[in-house]
C-alpha positions as CSV (number, residue, x, y, z in Angstrom):
1,M,-6.9,14.8,-6.0
2,S,-7.0,15.8,-2.4
3,T,-3.8,16.5,-0.5
4,K,-2.8,16.2,3.1
5,R,-0.1,18.0,4.9
6,V,2.5,15.6,6.3
7,N,5.5,16.5,8.5
8,F,8.5,14.2,8.6
9,R,12.3,14.6,9.0
10,L,14.7,13.8,6.3
11,P,18.5,13.5,6.3
12,E,20.1,16.8,5.2
13,E,21.8,15.3,2.3
14,L,18.4,14.2,0.9
15,I,17.1,17.6,1.3
16,T,20.0,19.1,-0.6
17,Q,19.7,16.5,-3.4
18,A,16.0,17.2,-3.6
19,D,16.6,21.0,-3.8
20,V,19.2,20.6,-6.6
21,A,16.8,18.2,-8.5
22,A,14.1,20.8,-8.1
23,E,16.3,23.6,-9.4
24,V,17.3,21.5,-12.4
25,T,13.7,20.4,-13.3
26,H,12.1,23.7,-12.4
27,K,9.9,22.1,-9.8
28,N,9.6,22.7,-6.1
29,R,10.9,20.4,-3.4
30,T,7.5,19.0,-2.7
31,E,6.9,18.0,-6.4
32,V,10.3,16.3,-6.5
33,L,9.5,14.4,-3.3
34,I,6.0,13.3,-4.6
35,E,7.4,12.1,-7.8
36,A,10.1,10.1,-6.0
37,L,7.6,8.5,-3.7
38,R,5.2,7.6,-6.6
39,Q,8.1,5.9,-8.4
40,Y,9.1,4.1,-5.3
41,L,5.5,2.9,-4.7
42,A,5.1,1.9,-8.3
43,E,8.1,-0.3,-8.1
44,K,7.0,-1.9,-4.8
45,E,3.5,-2.5,-6.2
46,S,5.0,-4.5,-9.0
47,D,7.0,-6.6,-6.7
48,E,5.3,-9.9,-6.1
49,S,6.6,-10.4,-2.5
50,F,5.3,-6.9,-1.5
51,R,1.9,-7.6,-3.1
52,E,1.7,-10.9,-1.1
53,A,2.5,-9.1,2.1
54,V,-0.3,-6.5,1.4
55,V,-2.7,-9.5,0.9
56,E,-1.6,-11.0,4.3
57,L,-2.3,-7.6,6.0
58,Y,-5.8,-7.8,4.5
59,L,-6.3,-11.5,5.4
60,D,-5.2,-10.7,9.1
61,D,-7.8,-7.8,9.1
62,R,-5.0,-5.2,9.5
63,I,-6.1,-3.1,6.5
64,E,-9.4,-2.4,4.9
65,F,-10.5,-3.7,1.4
66,E,-10.3,-0.4,-0.1
67,K,-6.6,-0.1,0.7
68,L,-6.0,-3.6,-0.6
69,A,-7.7,-2.7,-3.9
70,E,-5.6,0.6,-4.2
71,V,-2.4,-1.4,-4.0
72,I,-3.1,-4.6,-5.9
73,G,-6.0,-3.5,-8.2
74,R,-9.7,-3.9,-7.7
75,Q,-10.1,-7.2,-9.7
76,D,-7.3,-8.9,-7.8
77,A,-8.6,-7.6,-4.6
78,E,-12.1,-8.8,-5.3
79,A,-10.7,-12.4,-5.9
80,V,-8.8,-12.1,-2.6
81,R,-12.0,-10.9,-0.8
82,S,-13.9,-13.8,-2.1
83,S,-11.2,-16.2,-1.0
84,K,-11.2,-14.7,2.5
85,N,-14.9,-15.0,2.8
86,V,-14.6,-18.7,1.9
87,L,-11.9,-19.1,4.5
88,D,-13.8,-17.2,7.1
89,R,-16.9,-19.4,6.6
90,G,-14.8,-22.5,6.8
91,E,-13.3,-21.3,10.1
92,D,-16.8,-20.6,11.5
93,L,-17.9,-24.0,10.5
94,A,-14.9,-25.6,12.1
95,E,-15.5,-23.8,15.4
96,K,-19.2,-24.8,15.4
97,L,-18.2,-28.4,14.8
98,A,-15.6,-28.3,17.5
99,D,-18.1,-26.9,20.1
100,R,-20.4,-29.9,19.7
């Protein structure tokens, strides 16, 4: 797994809590924050309204297919991509008919 350095600010109380959790679990602060973020994202990804919002981003061409697949799973993403292709072809046809 590749990693990427990210710099961001956190409220001081979260840093303190993360440091205490790191001490208790014998991990470092980064490991605690990674674990917390993974847990948060796993909860979000199982939330149906979140998944629907991610699909909307893809349908609006605001995220790439691979990002969609990472969030909702490849099989579901393939189904969404197929539906999007059908919708896009329908829109193209409607535009051509309107131009006549």
